[in-house]
Structure formats: C-alpha cells, structure tokens
C-alpha angles and dihedrals in degrees: 000000000000119000124209116205111200135199139153141225135195098051094141113102097238094057115108092205136052119199131197111189140167146180122226125205137171106251095252092051094058089078094056096048090047089050091052090052090048087052089058090053090052089050099047101029106033114184096028106122096181119074115265113212114232115217118171100214096060089042088058091045126100114288117244101026116147092249094044107135092197104049094154094057117089120216095257091051090048091056091048092049091051090051092048092051089055090047090053090052091047092053095044130094091246125127116209134210129192139168116200111196130189099226096218090054099053120089108215130358115349095212091051091052094045093047092050091050093050094045088053093048094044090051091049091050090055090047089055090052090051091051088053091055097262107106113192137171124224134222128189124215114187129193114254109257143138088279094067097100093048092047093049090053092046093046091053090049092050091048091050104036106012127236131282092281099045140282131323114241107172108049118109099206145341116289123288122216129219138166109264089228089066099060133040091213094064087049088054089051088053090056092049092049091049093050092052092045091051091051096052101031099043107009090246104151110167097093092035091054090055093056098034094095090057096063111112113265138160130194092351094309116121108221102159100067126060128181115194113186145122097270100047093136092056102038120111099196115125093255097052094042091052091046093052093046096058115110116257132188118274112281094013115138128211107253115250099195129066105314116250098164098079116242100270 
C-alpha cells in the first residue's frame, strides 16, 4: 500500500494562491522518513524526549514572540533546520503531489478542486504501478482542518460517482484525518505545501527547487505538480511547461478557459 499525506497552504485571505500538497510513501518507507525527522529533533532540540511538531510557518516567524513554539531556537538555526527538512525530503523515497491554484481563477472551492486533482493523480500513479506488474492500493491521510467536513462529503461523492475525469480504481478507503502534530508525515506534507506556496505566491524557489525532483513523473512527463491560473499558456514554471509539451491529437488546441480536462 502507498499512503498519501495531505496538507494545504495559503489559507489566509490576502494570499493570491491556495496550495493543496501531499507526500506519498510506500507503507514500509514511512518509518524511515519519520526516523530522519526524529533525528533532526535530536539534533536541534537535544534533551527533549517528547516529539516536537515541526511546522514551517512558525519556524519562519520572528524569534521570541509570545506564541513562539520554538523559543530555544535562534533565527540562524531555524533557517538551517528548515533547509535540512527539505534535504531529508529530497533524499527520501517519497513522491510528492501539489496543486497551486490562483484563487481568482478557480470556480468553486479551491480545496475541493485541489483535492480532486490530487486524488485523480494519485490513483493514476497507482494504475501505472499496476501496469508495470506492481499492483498497490492507496490510502489518504489528511491533516485535520476546517475543510474536514467538505472533504468527507467530496470523498464520498468521488467514491460513489467518480471525479470529473473518471472513477478511482486503486484507493482502499475514503480519507482519514489526523492532527499534524501526531505524525511526522503530515509535517512533511506541510513543508511541501509551503515550498510550493512560496514558489507561486512570492517567487521564492530555494526550498521548491530542493523538492522539485520528488514530484511524481513518468517518461519525462511531470504528473505530480499542477499550476492552475489565468496565464497558463504563457507560464514557464515546470508544471505549465510540461502540460504544454504533452502530445495532443491533430488539430487540438490548448484550452484557454478554466481547465476541465485534468492535466494529463
């Protein structure tokens, strides 16, 4: 079984972009990535026996604030810890998925659209594995948030009726929800979501570049990263360039309106 851990970024109202992102691991590999994250805690917070949840936004925040969850960590050490988390992700066996959406471009709820995109892509990844003689089932674990009720409703609809691109065939169950503080893998998903958000919202690419090789791809086609926005035909990000480069039937035109075809 492969497990997809899912989180989001860009929930604040003044953000132009909303990102849904996740990290996928074969069930046995979840242990090793979690161990690597625990190793970072031992390095940066020696003497703390209880797990400390890593969340990138407060790590980037100003040191010494009253609500600072990492008061013992100086700014330079915070930056180094963030970099090392991304290096751990880059060296892992994880595959990542993310959908970066320009809020003004999306019709309907951004999380719903992003979730539907990622479910479709996760299912297709598992279908590729099955075609290669390695049948696997998939399970989704999402971070607890205010979107839980909407996602549960959408997940039941997808399981019953399919999504806009077809039916899922490789998922074992509807998503489960857990607090991000309880599992290192949801914390990793938070870092992936934040890296993608930083790239598309602010043009900040250092962290994004570290995780870019982990996005799901096959035969040179990038499937794990989607950019939905008003200038999709003119964008030179990896997702849009890969989308435009895919073969299409003779006479077919790239759609100029909000995409409904999926990105494969």
